[in-house]
N, C-alpha and C positions, 0 to 999 in steps of 0.2 A: 731064651726066656721062657719062664713057666707057663705064662699064659698066651703063648704065640702058638698057633695052630697051623702047621705045616700043610699046604695043599698044592697039588700040582696045577700050575696055570697053563692055559692054552694060549701061546703066542698068537696066534692068528684071530683068537677071540679078542686078546687084549688090544690088536690093532683094529679090529672092527669096533670096538667101543670108544677107543681114541678117535675114530673117524666121526662117530656119530656124536660125540662130545664137541669136536671141533667144527663140524658142518651145521649141527642143530642146537647145540647149547644143553642138549640132555646128558648129564653126567651119570652114567649106569656102574661107574668103576667101584663105587661102595655097595653094589648089591652083592649079595651072597652068590658065588660063582655057579654052584650047582643048580639051582633053581633059575638062574639067569641064563644059564647054557640050555638049559632044558627049553626054556620059552623061546629063546632064539632059533633053536633047533626045530622047534614046532612050526615056527613061521616059515622057517627055510624049507621043510618038507612040504607045506601048503602050496608053495610056489615052485616045488620040483628042484630045488638046488641043494647040493650036498656039501659045498665047500664054503667057508667064510669069505675066502677072496672072491669067489664068483657072485656071493651074496651082496659084498660090497660094491662090485661093479653094477649089480640091479639098482642097488641105492643111489648110486652115481647118476643113472640115467633116468631113473623113476621117482620123482619127487612124492608121488601118492604112496609109493611102498614105506616111507617113513610112517606114515599115519598108520598103515596096518600093523607094522611092527610095535609101535608104542601102544597100540590097542593090545597087541598080544602080551607085552611085557607087564603094562599097568594094569593089574586085575581091579576093576572098579566094582567090588562088592560093597553095597551099602544099602541102607532101609531107614525109614523113620523109627528112631527110639530102637535101633537094634540092640539086642541083649536087653529086655526090659526091665529085668530086676536091677541091672546096674544104673540104668537111667532113673528107675524109682528111688535108688539109695541116693542119687545124686541130688535128686528134686527134694527128698524129705530130709536128709541128713546134711548134705553139704550146702545147698542153697541158701538156708536159714542163717547158717553161721556166715556164710560169705556176705549176704545183704546185711547182716546186723553190724559188721564192723565198718559199714561204708557210711558217709554223711548224707543226707536225705537228697540232694541232688548231685551227689558225685557220680560222674560217668563211670559205666561199666563196661570194660573192654575184655573181650573173648575172642580167642582164635582156635578155629577147627582147621588143623593142620591136615592135608590129605583128605580133603573133603569129597573128593570125587565129583558127582554129580550134584552135590548140594543138600541131600536129605539130612545129613546130619547138622548142618549149619542151621537150616530151617527149624529142625526138633530143638536146637537150643534157644532159637528165637521164642518157640512156642512155650518151653519151659519157663524163660523169663517172664513171658506175658502172662502165663497162668499165675505166677508168683507176685508180679508187681501190677498187674493190669495193663491192658493193651496200650493205653495212652502214655503212662509212665515208661513202660517198655520202649515205646516209640520215641521218647524223648531222651531216656538215659542209656540205654544199652547199644553197644555198637559191636558188631560181630564181623569178624573177618574169615572168609573162606578161602583157604589156598590149596593149590594143586599143580602138578606139573603138566597134566592132560589138558591142553587146550580145548579139545573136543567136549570132555566132560564138564569144563567150565562153562562152555557154551551153554550146554543143557541146565547147567546150574542158575545162569542168569536169567533164563526164562522163567523159572520159578513154577513150571508147568509139569504136571505128572499125571499119568494115567490112573484110572480108579484102581487098578490092582496094586499098585504102590502105597495106596492109603486105606487097605482092607483091615490093618492091624489097629486103625486110630478110630476111636469111638466116632459115632455119628456127629454128636453135640460139637466136639472137638473140630472135627472136619468142617463143619459148617460155619463155625467161628473164624477160622484161619484160611479158608481156602474157598474160592468163587468158581463154579462151574462153569467151563465155556467148551460146549461140545462134548466130546469123549474125555477131556482133560479137565483137571483141576489146578486152578492157579493161585499161588499164595498171596493174601492180601497185600496191597500195595502199600500202606503206612509202615508196616513192619519190614516189607521187602527193601525199602530204602535204607535199613539200618543194617542190612546184611551186605557185606562188600567182598566181591570175589575177585581174585586176580591170580596170576602165575606166580609160584613161588618154589623155589628148589630147597628143601630143608637142609640139604647137604651143603649148599653153597652160599645161599642168600642170606644177607642179614635178617636176623629175626624180628617179628613185631615186638615191640616192647611195652612195659607197664601193663601186663596182662593179669587180671583177677583169676580167670580160667584159662586153660589151655588143654583143649581135646585133641589127641592123636590117636586114633584107635585102629590096631591091627597094621600099622604102616612101618613101624621099627622093625617087625619081625623079617622084612624083606632085606634088610641091610646087615653086613658083617660087623663084627665086633668093633673095630675102628671106626666105622662110619656111625655105629650107634653111639659110641662114646662122644663123637663130636655133635651129633644131634641133641643129646641130652644136655651138653655144655651149652648149646645155644637155647634150649628150653629153659634151663635154669636162669640164663641172663634175662629171657623175655619176661619171666613170671615176676611179679612184685613179690615182696616179703610176705609170706604166709598165703601166697597165691596158689591154685589147686592145678594139679596135673591129673587128667584123666586118660589112662591107657586102655588098650584093647586087652581080652581075655588071654591072649597068647603072649603078651609083653610083661616085663617085670624090672623093678630097679632094685636088683639085690646087692649090688655093690656102691650105691650111692647113699647110704645112710649119713654121711656127714652132710649133705645138702638137702635131702629130702625127708621127711616124715612118712610112714606109711598110716595112711587113715584107714584105708580098707583095703587088704592085700586081696580079698576074694574078688572085689569089684575093681581091682587096679587103680585106686585112687591115691594120690600123694600130694603133700603139702610142703612148699618150699619152707625152709627154715630160717629163721631171723638171721641177718647178719651175712657176711661173705664167706663162703665155705673153703675158699682158696683156689688156687689154680686149678684147671681140670686134671682129672686124674690121668696119669702117664703108666705105661707099662714100666714094670719094675726092670732096672737095669741088670746086666749079668753081674752075679756075685763073684768078687775077687777070692782067689783061692787064700785059706788062712796064712798069714805069716806073723813072725814075731818082731819085724823090723817097723818101728814107728813111721820111717820114712816112707817105706813102701804103702802102709795103710793111706797115709796122707796123700800120696800120689794117686793111689786109688780113688780116693773120695775126690780129688781135683778133677781126675778124668770124668768121674761120673757127674760132678757138678758142670764140668764144661759140655759134656753131652747133653745133659737135661737143658742147659740154658740154651744150646743151639736148637734142641728139638721143641722147645716150648716158645722159642722167639715168635713174636707177632708177624713178622714179615717173612716171606718165603726165602730162603736162602740155599745156594748151591756153591760148593767148592769144587774147584778145577785144578789139578797139578799142572806141571810144566809140560807134560806130555799131552795135555789136554784130556786126561782121563778124570771122570767123575770120582770125588773120595767121599763127598758127604752129601745128604739131603736132608732137610728137616721136614717136619709133618705138613707145614704150611706148602712148602714146594711141591710135595706129593700130591697133595688135595687140589691146589691150584692148577698144576700142570699136568695132571694124570701120570705122575711118575710113581715108581714103585722101589722098594728096596734091592730089587734085582737090577735097576739101572745104575748102581754104585758099581764102578768099575768098568762101565762102557766109555766109550769115546764120546766127549761132549757134542762132537760134531754131528753124531748120528742122531740126536735127540732134536724133535722139532723146536723146543724151547732155545736151541743155539740160533735159530735164524727166524723164529716169529715169536713175539711181534715185531722184533728188531734184530738186526745182525749183531750179535753178541761176540761172534769169534773176533771181528776186527776190534772189538772195544777191549777185549781181554788182550790182545797184542798191544793195543795203544797203552793200557794200563801197565804193561810189563815193560815197554821200551821206555815210557816216561816216569816209571816207578812212582806213580801219583795215582789216587782214585780218579775215575773217570764216571762222570754223572750224565744221565740222559733223562730228561723231565718230560711228563704227559705222554708217554708212548701209547698209542692207542692199540688196544687189543680187541679185535671183534670175537665177540663169544657167539653172536648168532647175526641174523640179518638186522634184527632191532636193537640187540644188546651189546653195548659198547663196555670196556673197562679201561681205565687209565692207570698206567704205571709210572712210578719214578724207578729207574734203576740206576745202581752204584755199582761199578766194578772196581774192588778193592785189591791191590797187589798184596801178597803176604809174603814176609820176609823172615827168616830164622834170626835168633839172637845175634848170629855172627854176620848178619846183613845180608846173607844169601836169599836170592828169590826163589821161592818154593812153590809158589802157585797163586791163585786167587780165588777171591770170593765174589759172587754175584748176589745182591740183595734187590728184591722187588716190594716196592711199597705201594700198596693199592691206594690211590689217591680219588678213585672214582666218587665216592661219596662226599668228598670234599669239593670236587669239581663241580659236581650237580648241585650242591648245597650252595656254592658262590653263584652259579647260574640262578638258582631259585631265588636267593636273596636279591640278587640284581633286578629279576623280574619282578619281585614282591615290591622292591623300593620303587620301581618305576610305575608299579600301579597305584602305590600308595601317593606318590607326587601327583599324579593325574587326578587321583579321587580329592586329594586336597584342594586343588586348584578349583575343581567343580564344586567343593563344599563351601567356597567362600560367598555364595550368593546371599544366603540368609542363615541365621543362628539356629532356627528350626531345622532347615535342611542339614546344616552341620551336625547337629545332635544325631540326627535319625542316620544319617550315612556314615557317621563315625561309629555307630554300634553296630550297623551292618559291615563295615569294613574290619571291625575288630573280631567278628564272627567269621569272616571270610579267611582270616590269617590264621584263627585257630583250625579251621576246616583245611587249610592248605598242608597241615601236618599230616594229613591222610590222603588216600586217593579217592576218598568219597566225592570230593568237588568234581574232580575229573569224570568220574562215573555218572554224576547227576548232571553235569554238563552235556555229556553224551545224551544222556536220557532227554534233556530238554531239547536238544536239537533234534533228536529221533520224534519227538511229539510235535514240534514246530513243522517238521518235514511232512509228518503224518496229516496234520492239518492242512498245509499245502497241497497235499495230494488229494485229500478230501474235498477241498474247494476247486482244485482243478477238475476232478471227477464229477462235481456238481455241474461246473461250466460245461463240462462235455456233454453231460446228460441234456443240459438245456440246448446245446447246439443240436445235439441228435434229435430232439423232439422238434426243434425248428425245423430241420432238414426233412425229418418224416412229414411235416405238415405241408411244406413246400412240395414235396414229392407227391403227396396226396393231390394237392392243387394242380400240379403240373399233369398228373395222371387224368384229373378230371377235364382239364382244359383240352388234354390230347384225345380223350374221348369225345369230349364235344366237338372239336374239329373234324376229327374222324367220321362223325356222324353228319356233319354239315356238309363234307365231301361225299358222302355215301348218298345224300339226298339230293345231291344235285344231277339233275337227268344229263346235263352236258357232259362231255369228257374233260376232266380237269388233270392236268400232268404238271407236276412241279420238278424242275431242273436246277442243280446245284450250280455253282461257279464253273465247274468242269463240264457242265451240260451232260451230266448223268442223272438218270430218273431217280428222284427221291420219293414222290408220290404219284399214284396211278389209282384214281378213283373208280367207283363200280361203273360210272358212265362211260370212262374210257374203255372198261372191259367190255360192257355191251357194244360199243360202237365198233371196237377193233378187234376183239376176239382174243386179246391177250390177257392174262392173268397178272395181278400185281407183283406176285412173286417170281414170275418169269422175267420182269424187265427191271426190277429193283437193282440199282447201282450200275445198269448198263448205259453206254454213251446212245443218247437218243437218236441221234442221226445215223447209227448203225442199225437201228432196228428195222425189221422188214415186216411192214404191215400195209394197209390200204391207202395210207396217206403218203403222198410225195414229200418227204422231209426235206429234200434238197431246196425246195422253194421256201422253206422257212429260215434257212441260214441266215440270209441277210436280215429278214425282220428280227430274230432273235438277237442279232449281233447288235442291230441298231437300238433295240430295247436296252440291252445292256450297257451301251456306250452312252445312251442319253439319259437313262434312267427313267424314262416316260413310256406310256403304253403306245403300242403300235397295232395297226390294224383296225377293225379286222381286215383279212384278205380271204377270198374265196378261192377254193381249190377243189379240182374233180378229184375224187377219192372212191375207194371201194371198202364198203362195211364188211363186217364180220360174216354177213351172209352170202357176200360176193356180188353185191348189187351196186350200181354206179350211184354215187350221190354228190351233193355240192355240200362242201364242208367250210363253215366260215371259222377261221383261227384268229384269235385275238392274243397277242403277247403282252404281259404286264411284268415290269421288274419286282422281284422278290423283296428288295429294299434298296436303298438309295447307295448302297456300297458296292453293287455290281455282283452281289453274291449268289445270283440265280435268278430264274423267270418262272412265271405261271402260265401255261398255255390254257387257254379255253377253247374247246373244239365242239360245234354245234352243227347238228344235221340240218341244212336249211330246208329239206324236204320231209322232216319228220323222221319217217321210218325208210326212206328210198325205194318204197313200193313202185312209184310212178317210173323210175328208171328202170 
């Protein structure tokens, strides 16, 4: 074909791309191979790996490596009002015409495809707010920002940017649309709620529809010609009649004059034409050699028509002969299962699609043996950990005009949208029934809640409701955390006050014990020394730190403690004071004294005793 570019592909790179698509749901098979291989090689060099198979082993063992690889492949180059002259033209020349063709309260739908970290989507919000006023913009404009890079989308959802990112923006505009929070600037909340961010792959996912303006700048240039054609088909479907398409400086629509008018080629702004421009553009079929036979020309046209019908069929289709060899693949099969024209002629059993998402080889054998179509409904195909696709698969045996079986065709019909829609309708119906029962109380509540319910039904058409619900939950959680923090602060203050009071009481008790001239010793339930006052130090010559936590009856000082064992145990058992008893003792100076010892229980639970020791002769000098 004239417009087909023959390029040499690396089988190991293609296997790596298929592995990434199947394991993480990122399909890079539509990217230009030269730039894609260069970026993958750069990441492999960074980790010291030279072979694609070895790098695949690293991806299988390290989940974090996917994030580094995607950041290398997905070049997130963006800024506010990037290419100022293009944005100025859009604001001054395009926006007035766009708004003039709308009703006064009509919703304005805008899509920023490949929005990266969100600067482009917020630039659109600012542009519409400048034209309509902030309040009307917050009421009418709905902006969708999509990308395949989850990390970039997380940054976009915060709406917070460093001062350097806003340097090109006038100070008065920055103050109107951003609030400073520390070293970063946060986009104002009322407009932020009208900007919806979500993951979306423009090569695979269904486009957002009924758009007035679609912005996709410097993204198409990373894809090959076939992928670009499919993306432009989706963009054409997404736009309303007379909707505007705003591309990047490096991108053009030179071959789509049937569907788009050029508004400004210099600024890369195009306008969707009225009416349906027909089916998507297909590569020209091979031209047959000129013949003079009418039958040959008719046969050639029929073959061309048959090939075009297969190629443009809305469902993925694969044909297999009796030897199990692939004979035909249409564009949907190539895009959906990551196949290429090089797979024609390969054994069907060697392809992943032959056994995943379901075992097709046995179904083909069943269709051949029974000579009838075999159908399997709602086959689950897991694209990623969270994303599931549902397929209806029909295996149709193919017979020649003489009734001889020549092969079979396998048709895959994507029923994911229908299944999800049915579940959503069921869920909405249940919600409506519940709401209707609650609205029976009064007519006034019925009218009010009915309006809210109608509004909720309209909002369910987009992902805005889910995002706002998540935001409300986060705010509630934040309030609960703040309330809990305040309670903790109150408890902490109470603990601090009680600690201060305990310190004061302890200081007071220590002062009391220190001021008592007699020796005071406190024993715990295990008869270890807990307190040894200054009087005891002066009487026996042992410091408090020497006897702390020591068994009292094992201490060696001038008092015969063996005589106190019975007195102490009697006090512990009875819970009453015992003594005083007089004992002959030797004080710290080595003089003999008479010591009176009184034992009192520390509490009624037998948890310790207090020993009061007094020198009956004062200082013991007479001895």
